[in-house]
C-alpha positions as CSV (number, residue, x, y, z in Angstrom):
1,X,-44.2,21.0,-18.8
2,X,-45.3,22.8,-15.7
3,X,-42.6,23.2,-13.0
4,X,-44.8,21.2,-10.6
5,X,-44.5,18.1,-12.8
6,X,-40.7,18.3,-12.8
7,X,-40.7,18.7,-9.0
8,X,-43.0,15.7,-8.5
9,X,-40.8,13.5,-10.9
10,X,-37.6,14.6,-9.3
11,X,-38.8,14.0,-5.8
12,X,-40.0,10.6,-6.8
13,X,-36.5,9.9,-8.2
14,X,-34.9,11.2,-4.9
15,X,-37.2,8.9,-2.9
16,X,-36.1,5.9,-5.1
17,X,-32.4,6.8,-4.4
18,X,-33.2,6.9,-0.7
19,X,-34.8,3.4,-1.0
20,X,-31.7,2.1,-2.9
21,X,-29.5,3.2,0.0
22,X,-31.8,1.8,2.7
23,X,-30.3,-1.7,2.6
24,X,-26.9,-0.2,3.4
25,X,-28.0,1.2,6.8
26,X,-26.8,-1.8,8.7
27,X,-23.5,-1.7,6.8
28,X,-22.6,1.8,7.8
29,X,-20.0,0.9,10.4
30,X,-18.2,-1.2,7.8
31,X,-18.4,1.5,5.2
32,X,-17.2,4.1,7.7
33,X,-14.2,1.9,8.6
34,X,-13.0,1.4,5.0
35,X,-14.3,4.4,3.1
36,X,-15.8,7.1,5.3
37,X,-15.8,9.6,2.4
38,X,-18.5,7.6,0.6
39,X,-21.0,8.1,3.5
40,X,-20.2,11.8,3.5
41,X,-20.5,12.2,-0.3
42,X,-23.9,10.4,-0.3
43,X,-25.3,12.7,2.4
44,X,-24.0,15.8,0.7
45,X,-25.4,14.7,-2.7
46,X,-28.8,13.8,-1.3
47,X,-29.1,17.1,0.6
48,X,-27.9,19.1,-2.4
49,X,-30.5,17.4,-4.7
50,X,-33.3,18.2,-2.2
51,X,-32.3,21.8,-2.1
52,X,-32.0,22.1,-5.8
53,X,-35.5,20.7,-6.3
54,X,-36.9,23.2,-3.8
55,X,-35.1,26.0,-5.7
56,X,-36.4,24.8,-9.1
57,X,-32.8,24.1,-10.3
58,X,-33.7,20.9,-12.1
59,X,-30.4,20.3,-13.9
60,X,-28.5,20.6,-10.6
61,X,-31.0,18.3,-9.0
62,X,-30.5,15.6,-11.7
63,X,-26.7,16.0,-11.4
64,X,-26.8,15.4,-7.6
65,X,-29.2,12.5,-7.9
66,X,-26.8,10.8,-10.4
67,X,-23.9,11.5,-8.1
68,X,-25.9,10.0,-5.2
69,X,-26.6,6.8,-7.2
70,X,-22.9,6.6,-8.2
71,X,-21.8,6.7,-4.6
72,X,-24.4,4.1,-3.6
73,X,-23.0,1.8,-6.4
74,X,-19.5,2.3,-5.0
75,X,-20.7,1.3,-1.5
76,X,-22.1,-1.9,-2.9
77,X,-18.8,-2.5,-4.8
78,X,-16.9,-2.0,-1.5
79,X,-19.1,-4.5,0.4
80,X,-18.8,-7.0,-2.5
81,X,-15.0,-6.6,-2.5
82,X,-14.8,-7.1,1.3
83,X,-16.9,-10.3,1.0
84,X,-14.7,-11.5,-1.9
85,X,-11.6,-10.9,0.2
86,X,-13.0,-12.7,3.2
87,X,-13.9,-15.7,0.9
88,X,-10.4,-15.7,-0.6
89,X,-8.8,-15.5,2.9
90,X,-10.8,-18.5,4.1
91,X,-9.8,-20.5,1.0
92,X,-6.2,-19.5,1.5
93,X,-6.3,-20.5,5.1
94,X,-7.8,-23.9,4.2
95,X,-4.9,-24.5,1.8
96,X,-2.4,-23.4,4.5
97,X,-3.9,-25.8,7.0
98,X,-4.0,-28.6,4.5
99,X,-0.3,-28.1,3.7
100,X,0.4,-29.1,7.3
101,X,4.2,-28.5,7.5
102,X,6.4,-25.5,7.1
103,X,8.1,-26.9,4.0
104,X,4.9,-27.3,2.1
105,X,3.5,-24.0,3.4
106,X,6.6,-22.3,1.8
107,X,5.7,-23.6,-1.6
108,X,4.9,-20.6,-4.0
109,X,1.5,-22.0,-4.8
110,X,0.6,-21.9,-1.1
111,X,2.6,-19.0,0.3
112,X,1.5,-16.6,-2.5
113,X,-2.2,-17.0,-1.7
114,X,-1.9,-14.8,1.5
115,X,0.0,-12.2,-0.5
116,X,-2.7,-12.1,-3.1
117,X,-5.3,-11.5,-0.4
118,X,-3.2,-8.7,1.0
119,X,-2.9,-7.1,-2.4
120,X,-6.7,-7.3,-2.8
121,X,-7.2,-5.6,0.6
122,X,-4.6,-2.9,-0.4
123,X,-6.8,-2.1,-3.4
124,X,-9.8,-1.7,-1.1
125,X,-7.8,0.8,0.9
126,X,-7.0,2.7,-2.3
127,X,-10.8,2.5,-3.1
128,X,-10.3,0.5,-6.3
129,X,-13.1,-1.9,-5.3
130,X,-13.7,-3.7,-8.6
131,X,-10.1,-4.5,-9.0
132,X,-10.0,-5.8,-5.4
133,X,-12.9,-8.1,-6.2
134,X,-11.2,-9.4,-9.3
135,X,-7.9,-10.1,-7.5
136,X,-9.7,-11.8,-4.6
137,X,-11.6,-13.9,-7.1
138,X,-8.3,-15.1,-8.7
139,X,-7.0,-16.1,-5.2
140,X,-10.2,-18.0,-4.5
141,X,-10.1,-19.9,-7.7
142,X,-6.4,-20.8,-7.2
143,X,-7.1,-22.0,-3.7
144,X,-10.1,-24.0,-4.8
145,X,-8.0,-25.7,-7.5
146,X,-5.5,-26.8,-4.8
147,X,-8.3,-27.9,-2.5
148,X,-10.0,-30.0,-5.2
149,X,-9.9,-33.7,-4.8
150,X,-9.3,-36.1,-7.7
151,X,-10.2,-39.7,-8.1
152,X,-7.6,-40.4,-10.8
153,X,-5.9,-43.6,-9.6
154,X,-3.1,-43.5,-12.2
155,X,-2.2,-40.0,-11.1
156,X,-2.2,-41.0,-7.5
157,X,0.0,-44.0,-8.2
158,X,2.4,-41.8,-10.1
159,X,2.6,-39.3,-7.2
160,X,3.1,-42.2,-4.8
161,X,6.1,-43.4,-6.7
162,X,7.6,-39.9,-6.9
163,X,7.2,-39.4,-3.2
164,X,8.9,-42.7,-2.5
165,X,11.8,-41.8,-4.8
166,X,12.2,-38.4,-3.1
167,X,12.2,-40.0,0.3
168,X,14.9,-42.5,-0.7
169,X,16.9,-39.6,-2.2
170,X,16.6,-37.6,1.1
171,X,17.6,-40.6,3.2
172,X,20.6,-41.3,1.0
173,X,21.9,-37.7,1.2
174,X,21.3,-37.2,4.9
175,X,25.1,-37.6,5.7
176,X,25.8,-34.6,3.6
177,X,23.6,-32.3,5.6
178,X,25.2,-29.8,8.0
179,X,23.4,-28.0,10.9
180,X,20.9,-26.4,10.9
181,X,19.2,-29.5,9.4
182,X,16.8,-29.0,6.6
183,X,15.5,-32.5,5.8
184,X,12.2,-33.4,4.3
185,X,12.6,-36.9,5.7
186,X,12.6,-35.7,9.3
187,X,10.3,-32.6,9.3
188,X,7.1,-34.4,8.5
189,X,6.8,-33.5,4.9
190,X,6.5,-37.1,3.5
191,X,3.8,-38.3,6.0
192,X,1.8,-35.1,5.1
193,X,2.2,-35.8,1.4
194,X,1.1,-39.4,1.7
195,X,-1.9,-38.2,3.8
196,X,-2.9,-35.7,1.1
197,X,-2.5,-38.3,-1.5
198,X,-4.8,-40.8,0.4
199,X,-7.4,-38.0,0.7
200,X,-7.4,-37.5,-3.1
201,X,-5.3,-34.3,-3.3
202,X,-3.1,-35.9,-6.0
């Protein structure tokens, strides 16, 4: 093949890479905040590829184009991970708000959600974007399971009986409490549980 044909083909590839990164232009501030090295690496690879084509160093041009595409893919992974973390955080906040009282918010299934979001964001800081997305996805699914409503009457009746039994137990054992008081019968736990049950969160 004539060198001119290689140059035309490689410049077309480089233009395609430029187009692939065009949709990231508005996301540059976000990328710069979380992973500034990615923007620098993309710029360096693009410039190096252009120089290599002009110098007829075709292997180097291909290597830099591949590098540029890899960096662009990482940028997309970063933005996806951030979106996944935001979605997980919203779901975790919804569960936290639904719990209503401190006692229920301290339950492992509720309290751990915020910790999982923090873990996902830590992986973003460490630039392990795919793992961050997976962890955030786990958090979202856990939260959505807690937010899911059920129309199972038998389950609701069973839960209602258990709540009543627990309330009787707490009332009967109140004389044994010493300050500071830690009593589900007086901190609003049972009204919130009944409210959740009425709304179908059995």
